[in-house]
C-alpha positions in Angstrom: -7.2 9.6 -10.9 -9.5 10.4 -13.9 -13.3 8.9 -14.6 -13.2 5.5 -15.7 -9.8 4.0 -14.6 -10.7 2.3 -11.0 -10.6 -1.3 -12.3 -6.6 -0.6 -13.2 -5.9 -0.8 -9.5 -6.6 -4.2 -9.3 -4.9 -4.8 -12.6 -1.8 -3.3 -11.7 -1.5 -5.0 -8.2 -3.5 -3.4 -5.6 -6.4 -6.4 -4.5 -5.4 -6.4 -0.8 -5.2 -4.0 1.9 -4.6 -4.3 5.7 -6.0 -1.3 7.4 -5.8 -0.6 10.9 -8.5 1.3 13.0 -9.7 2.3 16.3 -13.2 2.8 17.8 -12.7 6.0 19.4 -13.4 9.3 17.3 -13.3 10.2 13.8 -11.1 7.4 12.4 -13.4 4.9 12.2 -15.9 7.3 10.0 -13.1 7.9 7.8 -12.4 3.7 7.5 -15.9 2.9 6.7 -16.2 5.6 4.2 -12.8 4.9 2.7 -13.3 1.1 2.2 -16.5 1.7 0.6 -15.3 4.1 -1.9 -12.2 1.3 -2.6 -14.9 -1.2 -3.6 -15.2 0.1 -7.3 -11.5 -0.2 -7.5 -11.8 -4.0 -6.7 -9.8 -3.8 -3.3 -11.1 -6.1 -0.8 -9.8 -4.6 2.9 -8.9 -6.4 6.0 -10.0 -4.0 8.8 -7.8 -4.9 12.0 -9.5 -3.0 14.6 -8.3 -1.9 18.1 -9.1 -0.4 21.3 -12.7 -0.8 22.6 -15.2 -3.1 21.0 -17.0 -1.9 18.1 -20.4 -0.9 19.2 -23.6 -2.1 17.4 -24.0 0.9 15.3 -20.3 0.3 14.2 -21.0 -3.1 13.5 -23.9 -2.5 11.4 -21.8 0.2 9.4 -19.6 -2.6 8.1 -22.4 -4.8 7.5 -23.3 -3.4 3.9 -19.4 -3.4 2.8 -18.9 -6.5 0.8 -15.7 -5.9 0.2 -14.5 -5.6 4.1 -14.3 -8.0 6.8 -12.8 -6.7 10.2 -11.1 -8.5 13.1 -10.8 -6.7 16.6 -8.4 -7.2 19.6 -8.9 -4.7 22.7 -5.2 -3.4 22.8 -4.8 -0.2 24.0 -4.1 2.4 21.7 -0.6 4.2 21.2 -1.9 7.9 22.8 -3.3 5.9 26.4 -1.3 5.7 29.2 1.5 3.0 29.0 0.5 1.0 26.4 3.4 -0.4 25.0 3.2 -4.3 26.0 0.0 -3.8 23.9 1.7 -2.4 21.1 3.8 -4.9 20.9 1.4 -7.8 21.2 -0.9 -5.7 18.4 2.6 -5.6 16.1 2.6 -9.6 16.5 -1.2 -10.2 15.9 -0.9 -7.4 12.8 1.9 -9.1 11.4 0.1 -12.7 11.6 -2.6 -11.3 9.9 -0.1 -10.1 6.9 1.2 -13.5 6.6 -2.5 -14.9 5.9 -4.0 -12.3 3.8 -0.8 -11.4 2.0 -1.8 -7.7 1.2 -0.4 -5.6 -1.2 -0.7 -2.6 1.1 -0.3 -1.9 4.9 -2.5 1.2 5.7 -1.8 2.6 8.8 -4.6 4.7 11.0 -1.5 5.1 13.7 2.0 5.6 14.3 3.9 3.0 16.4 3.5 0.3 14.0 5.0 1.8 10.8 8.6 0.4 11.6 7.2 -3.3 11.7 8.7 -5.8 9.4 5.9 -5.3 6.7 5.9 -8.0 3.8 4.8 -5.4 1.5 5.0 -1.1 1.2 3.6 1.1 4.7 1.5 3.9 4.2 1.0 5.7 7.6 -1.5 8.0 7.8 -1.5 10.7 10.8 -5.2 12.2 11.5 -3.9 13.6 14.7 -1.1 13.5 17.4 -0.5 13.9 20.7 2.5 16.5 20.8 0.5 18.4 18.5 -2.6 18.5 20.2 -0.8 19.3 23.6 1.0 22.6 21.8 -2.6 23.8 20.2 -4.7 22.9 23.1 -2.2 23.8 26.3 -0.1 26.0 24.6 2.9 24.6 25.5 5.2 21.4 25.1 3.7 17.8 26.1 5.4 17.1 29.3 8.0 14.5 29.6 6.0 11.4 30.1 4.9 11.5 26.2 8.8 10.7 25.4 8.7 7.3 24.7 5.7 8.4 22.8 7.5 10.6 20.8 10.3 8.2 20.0 7.7 5.5 18.7 6.1 8.0 16.4 9.4 9.3 15.3 10.0 5.6 14.5 6.7 4.6 13.0 6.9 7.5 10.7 10.7 7.8 9.2 10.0 3.9 8.3 6.9 4.4 6.0 7.0 4.2 2.6 4.5 6.9 2.3 3.3 9.2 4.9 -0.2 10.8 4.4 -2.2 13.8 6.1 -5.3 15.2 5.3 -3.9 18.6 5.5 -0.7 20.4 4.8 -1.4 22.0 8.1 -1.5 18.5 10.1 1.9 17.4 8.0 3.8 20.6 9.2 3.0 19.8 12.5 4.1 16.0 11.8 7.5 17.4 10.6 7.8 19.7 13.4 7.7 17.3 16.2 9.2 14.2 14.6 11.7 15.1 12.2 11.7 15.1 8.7 9.4 12.7 7.0 9.8 10.2 4.3 7.5 10.7 0.6 4.4 12.8 1.6 1.2 13.4 0.7 -2.2 15.4 1.8 -5.4 13.9 0.5 -8.5 15.7 2.0 -11.0 13.4 3.9 -14.2 12.9 2.2 -18.0 12.6 3.5 -21.4 12.1 1.7 -24.8 13.4 3.2 -28.1 12.2 2.8 -30.4 13.5 0.4 -32.5 15.1 3.1 -29.5 17.4 3.3 -32.0 19.8 0.7 -34.5 20.3 3.5 -34.8 24.1 4.0 -33.0 26.1 6.9 -34.4 27.0 10.3 -33.5 29.8 12.3 -30.8 28.0 14.8 -27.0 27.4 15.7 -25.7 23.7 15.6 -22.4 22.6 17.1 -21.4 19.1 16.9 -19.0 17.7 19.5 -17.7 16.8 23.1 -18.4 19.4 25.4 -15.0 17.5 27.4 -13.0 18.1 24.7 -11.0 21.4 25.0 -9.4 20.3 21.6 -13.3 21.1 20.4 -13.6 24.1 22.6 -17.6 23.8 22.2 -17.4 25.4 25.9 -16.6 28.8 24.2 -20.0 28.2 22.3 -21.7 27.9 25.4 -20.0 31.0 26.9 -20.6 32.6 23.9 -24.6 31.5 23.4 -26.1 34.1 26.0 -25.0 37.0 23.3 -26.8 35.1 20.4 -30.4 35.8 19.6 -31.3 32.2 17.9 -31.5 29.1 19.8 -27.6 27.3 20.0 -27.6 23.2 20.0 -25.3 21.0 21.0 -24.9 17.5 19.2 -22.9 15.0 21.5 -21.6 13.6 24.8 -21.0 15.9 27.8 -19.3 13.5 29.6 -15.5 11.5 28.6 -15.5 7.9 28.3 -13.5 7.3 31.0 -15.1 10.4 33.8 -17.7 9.4 36.1 -19.2 13.6 36.0 -20.6 15.3 33.6 -18.8 18.4 32.3 -19.2 21.4 35.3 -20.0 24.1 32.5 -23.5 25.7 32.7 -25.8 24.7 29.9 -28.9 27.3 30.9 -28.5 28.8 27.4 -28.2 26.1 25.0 -29.7 23.0 24.3 -27.9 19.7 24.7 -29.1 16.8 22.5 -26.6 14.6 23.7 -24.8 11.5 21.1 -26.8 11.3 18.1 -26.5 8.4 15.4 -25.6 9.5 12.1 -28.9 9.7 10.4 -30.1 11.9 13.6 -27.0 14.5 13.2 -27.5 14.8 9.5 -30.9 15.2 10.1 -30.0 18.5 12.1 -27.7 19.7 10.4 -30.0 19.8 7.3 -31.6 21.9 9.1 -29.2 24.4 10.8 -28.6 27.7 9.5 -25.4 28.3 11.1 -22.6 25.8 12.1 -20.5 26.6 14.3 -16.9 24.7 15.2 -14.5 27.0 17.7 -11.8 24.6 17.2 -8.1 24.9 18.9 -6.9 21.9 17.6 -8.5 19.8 14.3 -6.9 18.3 11.9 -9.6 18.4 9.3 -12.8 18.6 11.1 -15.1 16.3 9.4 -18.1 17.7 11.3 -17.6 21.0 9.5 -17.5 18.9 6.2 -21.1 17.8 6.8 -22.3 20.7 7.9 -21.2 22.7 4.6 -22.8 19.7 2.4 -26.1 20.4 4.3 -25.6 24.1 3.1 -24.9 25.8 6.7 -23.0 28.5 6.9 -19.4 28.1 8.8 -18.4 29.9 11.5 -15.1 28.2 12.4 -11.8 28.7 14.8 -8.9 30.6 12.4 -6.6 27.6 13.0 -4.4 26.6 9.7 -6.0 23.3 9.1 -9.4 24.9 9.0 -8.4 27.9 7.2 -6.6 25.4 4.6 -9.6 23.9 4.2 -12.3 26.5 3.7 -10.5 29.6 2.3 -13.2 32.3 1.7 -15.5 29.6 2.6 -16.2 30.3 6.1 -16.0 33.0 8.8 -13.0 32.7 11.6 -12.7 33.9 14.9 -10.4 33.2 17.6 -11.0 30.1 19.3 -11.3 31.5 23.0 -12.8 34.5 22.2 -16.5 34.2 23.1 -17.2 37.6 22.7 -15.9 37.3 18.9 -18.1 33.6 18.4 -21.0 35.6 19.2 -20.7 38.7 17.1 -19.7 36.8 14.4 -23.0 34.5 14.5 -24.8 37.3 15.5 -23.5 39.4 11.9 -24.8 36.3 10.0 -28.2 36.2 11.5 -28.4 39.7 10.8 -27.8 39.4 7.2 -29.5 37.1 5.3 -28.2 37.3 2.0 -24.2 37.7 3.6 -25.1 33.9 5.3 -26.5 32.6 2.1 -23.6 33.2 0.2 -21.4 32.0 3.0 -23.2 28.8 3.1 -23.0 28.6 -0.8 -19.4 28.9 -1.0 -18.8 26.3 1.6 -21.2 24.3 0.0 -19.5 24.5 -3.1 -16.0 23.8 -1.8 -17.4 20.7 0.0 -18.3 18.9 -3.3 -14.7 18.2 -4.0 -14.5 16.5 -0.5 -16.5 12.9 -1.1 -15.7 9.3 -0.1 -14.7 8.7 -4.1 -11.9 11.7 -4.7 -10.6 10.6 -1.1 -10.2 7.0 -2.5 -8.7 7.9 -5.7 -6.3 9.7 -4.2 -5.2 6.8 -1.6 -5.2 4.6 -4.7 -2.8 7.0 -6.2 -0.3 6.5 -2.7 -0.7 2.5 -3.2 0.3 2.3 -6.7 3.1 4.3 -6.2 4.3 2.7 -3.1 3.8 -0.8 -4.8 5.6 0.7 -7.9 8.6 1.9 -6.4 9.4 -1.1 -4.1 9.1 -3.6 -7.1 11.5 -0.7 -9.0 13.5 -1.1 -5.9 13.2 -5.1 -5.8 14.3 -5.2 -9.6 17.5 -2.9 -9.1 18.6 -5.1 -6.0 18.0 -8.2 -8.5 19.8 -6.7 -11.0 23.0 -5.7 -9.0 23.2 -9.1 -7.4 23.2 -10.6 -11.5 25.7 -8.2 -12.4 
């Protein structure tokens, strides 16, 4: 969407959006950034939050958003064990909200509720899914207990007015696992980094992720760390939310920073010269984007989605090859010109991945969905009166 056209969204019928979100993982960050970037379009968002309760930090992130109001219920999420009673309860809850707020668009950051009888077009966004995660991380099909999940996701996707994903790779995964999709669109995620990103770089390697998450594959960097001459820092939790004990991985050769606030992580990224994310599964990779915006050189798992996002602006390694990870990092340590050049390419590529660019893409999707619904309704009236 061209600059200066933001007010047209409200003028052409997009004033209210009902958006779902959960408090687990990157969907929360994505939703908050998108809502803030929709404000110049005079779009207000009712945010229906499910899953664990919002943390104080998450509530604080919503507080500055004049165009948002949040409602929450602790419904289990579709990728959890046997959530189906909660999914049906969430469906009724959301339909009741829709009846009260009269949205022009329903924006679902999940799949299973896409086939609800919405009073307006529904956009389903595929941030990740269990079947593609299982294939990428476990290297085998998801086991039979995910059959009901598969059918619920397939039904939700098929009923959507538009399916959006953050990469074409993720769209291909959805099509592969759930069959043909309706109208689709790829919209890269966007982030903004604070001014402190302009600080000078320091000689250390950073990775931000969950040590326990096999998709992020931080363990591979831990295994490579003894062969890396710079200090290696890990930001993020060592323990899964449902686990009672920490990961058994030896951490002797890395420094664990633990979970960090958004500002704390931004400060560490602003200082890091090299950012490593040896992911096996990452439909987009917000942390890599944040690191690139601060001017870090990227060493990433060579998976389709990350190659799509970063092209020649990153080094790629086989995710499970710790020797290759160490060699790639050491090559950048030993060659400052190459490291600086790669960081510059990543930063330049990252300039297009902002919340405002993301919001412009979604407003186009919203307008198109509403226009198509209006045309269909007009055609139906014409047939009825012919």
